[in-house]
C-alpha angles and dihedrals in degrees: 000000000000090000091050090051091051091049092049090047092052091048091050092051091048091049093050090046092051091050089051090053096051100035118123126237122269119263125016114153111217097170096108097027090058092059092076142058113222125233108223108239088345128303094303129177114172092192087064093046094258110124127193120277091014131134089246093053092052094046089051092051092051091048091052093047099248129138116242133237116195143165128233136194139150135269122219091266093052100259117148108233135178112242134123109210124063091231134036095236097109098034102038107011090247126124093212119117117235090234090057094060135070117235090256092052092046095051091051086075123079123226117246093334094302131114091257121106134199104282127217118246089242090055092052093047087054092052093049092041096182092299093121135013123265132215104206115202113198111207119224096230100101139049104297099223093046095048095046094044094049092045091053090050088057091049096044095102099023109132098204138086119266143155131197135229140171143177087225111085090203089065094047089049090051089060092046090055102035108025107021093159092067116090105247133189140193115228114214147159135180096291118193135199115274094027114137111244119176090346097308132094114252116239123226095254096050092045091050092049093046100050091042095052094242091145087067090090087067100038106027094203119200091222140018115225102203131181105258092212088068091067111102091041125102094242099083103073091110090055089048091053093047091052102040100039104023098034098236117174116234126213116198123216139217108004112187103161138049089240090059091043092054091046091052095046103039104027107026097031088214134150108257132230109190145177136176091029129073113219119202123242110292094237088060 
């Protein structure tokens, strides 16, 4: 009986320790954020000449009453621009990295063969103008302090609602330390060993820590933005604990079917980032 008691005690300590590691940060008001669905990289439709992360895609999202999800990074001359990939290969057929170009050089390229160009963050904020909330993803391509500082300078006088997120725990930690009042989130998916992250293969330990939210003890995010396609696997028990016991808010990305949308809304009770479907207004 004594041995059983010791074993149970050890298990209890391990369980409490695990919960401490994955627990979210305190605060984080989702009341207004939860009133919207979020168009992934804007409400883009390339067949209609509206590419992702373009001025036209953001204007279209605002017009249709959707929230906006977007990606930011820096040019060589320190301008905050809205673009997802590190290079322009997919979007412009150019091998150049965004961080290797000045803004002028970057905007000489056209997005996906359209007349649209990579917009500045300031330009996009002007288009949205506080009419709808924004989920700002900060990419981990640049110096963390420089990117976060410059992004916050752009947002200093912005009148609208926004939150921030990143795959890079260093960025989420920056917000915990420097701007704790801003709702922050950790982006994640079911990472596996050997996967290339930021140009380097991911080791087993780092992959295990990442997919199981173990960096939360350093970042204390208010929400976990998790790949919805990972649901149904056996890898999400840490996320389940963080939600059911610690009350963490989940954000689901990227929803591309009505089945996934219904799962996110009715089963996961998550905020929803979508593309290729057009949800109705939430009050409907």
